[in-house]
ROSE-4610 file (N, C-alpha, C; in Angstrom, 1 decimal, always signed):
// ROSE-4610
residu = [M/M/M/A/A/A/N/N/N/E/E/E/R/R/R/R/R/R/R/R/R/R/R/R/S/S/S/D/D/D/A/A/A/D/D/D/T/T/T/P/P/P/S/S/S/I/I/I/A/A/A/D/D/D/D/D/D/R/R/R/R/R/R/G/G/G/V/V/V/P/P/P/P/P/P/Q/Q/Q/V/V/V/P/P/P/D/D/D/D/D/D/A/A/A/I/I/I/R/R/R/T/T/T/R/R/R/A/A/A/Y/Y/Y/E/E/E/I/I/I/F/F/F/E/E/E/G/G/G/R/R/R/G/G/G/S/S/S/E/E/E/P/P/P/G/G/G/R/R/R/D/D/D/W/W/W/D/D/D/D/D/D/W/W/W/L/L/L/Q/Q/Q/A/A/A/E/E/E/R/R/R/E/E/E/L/L/L/R/R/R/P/P/P/S/S/S/R/R/R/A/A/A/D/D/D/E/E/E]
num = [1/1/1/2/2/2/3/3/3/4/4/4/5/5/5/6/6/6/7/7/7/8/8/8/9/9/9/10/10/10/11/11/11/12/12/12/13/13/13/14/14/14/15/15/15/16/16/16/17/17/17/18/18/18/19/19/19/20/20/20/21/21/21/22/22/22/23/23/23/24/24/24/25/25/25/26/26/26/27/27/27/28/28/28/29/29/29/30/30/30/31/31/31/32/32/32/33/33/33/34/34/34/35/35/35/36/36/36/37/37/37/38/38/38/39/39/39/40/40/40/41/41/41/42/42/42/43/43/43/44/44/44/45/45/45/46/46/46/47/47/47/48/48/48/49/49/49/50/50/50/51/51/51/52/52/52/53/53/53/54/54/54/55/55/55/56/56/56/57/57/57/58/58/58/59/59/59/60/60/60/61/61/61/62/62/62/63/63/63/64/64/64/65/65/65/66/66/66/67/67/67/68/68/68]
x = [-30.8/-29.6/-28.6/-29.2/-28.4/-28.4/-29.3/-29.7/-29.0/-27.9/-27.2/-25.8/-25.6/-24.5/-23.7/-22.7/-22.7/-21.9/-22.2/-22.3/-20.8/-19.8/-19.4/-19.4/-18.9/-19.7/-18.7/-19.1/-17.8/-16.5/-16.3/-15.1/-14.3/-15.3/-14.3/-13.7/-14.2/-13.9/-12.8/-11.8/-10.6/-11.1/-11.0/-11.5/-10.7/-11.4/-10.2/-8.9/-9.1/-7.7/-6.4/-7.3/-6.3/-6.0/-6.4/-5.5/-4.7/-5.1/-4.0/-3.1/-2.6/-1.9/-0.7/+0.4/+2.0/+1.5/+0.4/-0.1/-0.3/+0.3/-0.3/-1.6/-2.4/-3.8/-3.8/-4.1/-4.8/-5.2/-4.6/-5.1/-5.7/-6.5/-7.1/-5.9/-6.0/-5.3/-5.5/-7.6/-8.0/-8.2/-7.1/-7.0/-5.6/-4.5/-3.0/-3.2/-4.3/-4.2/-4.9/-5.4/-5.9/-4.9/-4.1/-3.1/-2.0/-1.8/-0.8/-1.0/-2.1/-2.6/-2.7/-3.0/-2.5/-1.1/-0.4/+1.3/+1.3/+1.0/+1.5/+1.1/-0.4/-1.0/-0.3/-0.1/+1.1/+2.5/+3.1/+4.3/+4.3/+3.0/+2.8/+2.6/+2.2/+2.0/+2.7/+3.6/+5.1/+5.2/+4.6/+4.7/+5.9/+6.3/+7.3/+7.8/+7.4/+7.5/+6.2/+5.3/+3.9/+4.7/+5.5/+6.0/+6.5/+7.6/+7.6/+6.5/+5.9/+4.0/+3.6/+3.5/+3.0/+3.4/+4.3/+5.4/+5.5/+5.3/+5.2/+4.1/+3.1/+1.5/+1.2/+2.2/+2.2/+2.6/+3.6/+4.8/+3.5/+2.9/+2.3/+1.3/+0.5/-0.8/-0.9/+0.1/+0.8/+1.4/+0.7/+1.7/+3.4/+4.4/+5.7/+5.8/+6.7/+6.6/+7.1/+7.8/+8.1/+7.6/+6.1/+5.4/+4.4/+4.7/+3.8/+4.2]
y = [-18.4/-19.3/-18.2/-17.6/-16.9/-15.3/-15.0/-13.3/-13.4/-14.5/-14.8/-14.6/-14.2/-14.1/-12.2/-12.1/-10.7/-9.9/-9.0/-8.1/-7.4/-7.1/-6.3/-4.6/-3.9/-2.4/-2.3/-0.7/-0.1/+0.7/+0.4/+0.9/-0.2/-2.0/-2.6/-2.7/-2.7/-2.8/-1.9/-2.2/-1.4/-0.8/+0.8/+1.0/+0.9/+1.0/+0.7/+2.0/+3.2/+4.2/+3.3/+2.3/+1.8/+0.5/+0.0/-0.9/-0.1/+0.9/+1.5/+2.3/+2.7/+3.2/+2.8/+4.3/+4.2/+3.7/+3.7/+3.2/+4.4/+5.2/+6.5/+6.0/+7.0/+7.1/+6.6/+5.8/+5.3/+6.5/+7.1/+7.8/+6.8/+6.9/+5.8/+6.0/+4.9/+5.4/+6.3/+6.3/+7.4/+9.0/+9.5/+10.3/+10.8/+9.9/+10.0/+9.5/+9.4/+9.0/+10.7/+11.0/+12.7/+13.6/+13.2/+14.1/+14.1/+12.9/+12.5/+13.3/+13.5/+13.5/+15.4/+15.7/+17.4/+17.7/+16.9/+17.3/+17.1/+16.1/+16.1/+16.9/+17.2/+18.7/+19.3/+19.6/+21.2/+20.8/+19.9/+20.0/+20.1/+20.2/+20.5/+19.4/+17.9/+17.0/+15.8/+16.5/+15.8/+14.0/+13.0/+11.8/+11.1/+10.0/+9.3/+9.6/+10.1/+10.5/+10.1/+9.3/+8.9/+8.3/+7.6/+7.6/+8.5/+9.1/+10.6/+10.9/+11.2/+12.0/+11.4/+10.1/+9.1/+9.1/+9.0/+9.2/+10.6/+11.9/+13.1/+13.2/+12.7/+13.0/+12.3/+11.0/+10.1/+10.9/+11.2/+12.0/+13.4/+14.1/+15.1/+14.8/+13.8/+13.5/+12.3/+11.9/+10.9/+11.9/+11.6/+12.1/+11.4/+12.1/+11.3/+10.9/+10.3/+10.2/+10.8/+11.7/+12.9/+13.9/+13.8/+14.6/+14.6/+13.0/+12.6/+13.0]
z = [+38.4/+38.3/+37.9/+36.4/+35.6/+36.1/+37.0/+37.9/+38.6/+39.5/+40.1/+39.4/+38.2/+37.5/+37.9/+38.4/+38.4/+37.2/+37.2/+35.9/+36.4/+35.4/+35.5/+35.5/+36.2/+36.1/+35.2/+34.9/+34.2/+34.3/+35.7/+36.3/+36.8/+36.2/+35.7/+34.5/+33.9/+32.2/+31.5/+30.9/+30.4/+29.4/+29.5/+28.1/+26.8/+26.3/+24.2/+24.6/+25.6/+25.6/+26.1/+27.4/+28.1/+27.1/+26.4/+25.3/+24.8/+24.1/+23.2/+23.7/+24.5/+25.0/+24.3/+24.0/+23.1/+21.9/+21.6/+19.6/+19.2/+18.6/+17.3/+17.0/+16.6/+16.1/+14.2/+14.3/+13.2/+11.9/+10.6/+9.9/+8.7/+8.6/+7.0/+6.2/+5.4/+3.5/+2.7/+2.7/+1.7/+1.9/+3.3/+3.8/+3.4/+3.7/+2.9/+1.2/+0.9/-0.5/-1.3/-0.4/-1.1/-0.8/+0.4/+0.6/-0.5/-0.6/-1.5/-3.1/-3.9/-4.6/-5.0/-3.4/-3.7/-3.7/-2.8/-3.3/-4.6/-5.3/-6.6/-7.9/-7.4/-7.8/-7.8/-6.6/-6.4/-6.5/-7.0/-7.5/-9.9/-10.2/-11.2/-11.9/-11.1/-11.4/-12.4/-11.9/-12.8/-12.2/-13.3/-12.5/-12.2/-11.6/-11.4/-9.7/-8.7/-7.7/-6.2/-7.0/-6.0/-5.1/-4.7/-3.2/-2.6/-2.9/-2.1/-1.8/-2.8/-2.2/-1.4/-1.1/-0.3/+0.9/+1.0/+2.3/+2.7/+1.8/+2.6/+3.3/+2.6/+2.8/+4.5/+4.5/+5.7/+6.5/+6.9/+7.5/+8.2/+6.7/+7.4/+8.5/+8.3/+8.7/+9.7/+9.8/+10.9/+12.2/+13.5/+14.2/+14.8/+14.8/+14.9/+16.7/+17.0/+18.5/+19.2/+18.3/+19.4/+19.6/+19.3/+19.7/+20.6/+20.9/+22.3/+23.7]
């Protein structure tokens, strides 16, 4: 009886890409953290602008909706 079950073919199975249409690819936090630290060092390691550095790194690494 188990052999009688119809298996789904690859054509019947939606791909991950189909499920994620319109969703921008995720950038790992480690990559953002590394880039933010590079920005921090690039401006002389002056403290107090960690959020600015993080947000700039996100803008650089994550595609904007206008790029789609």
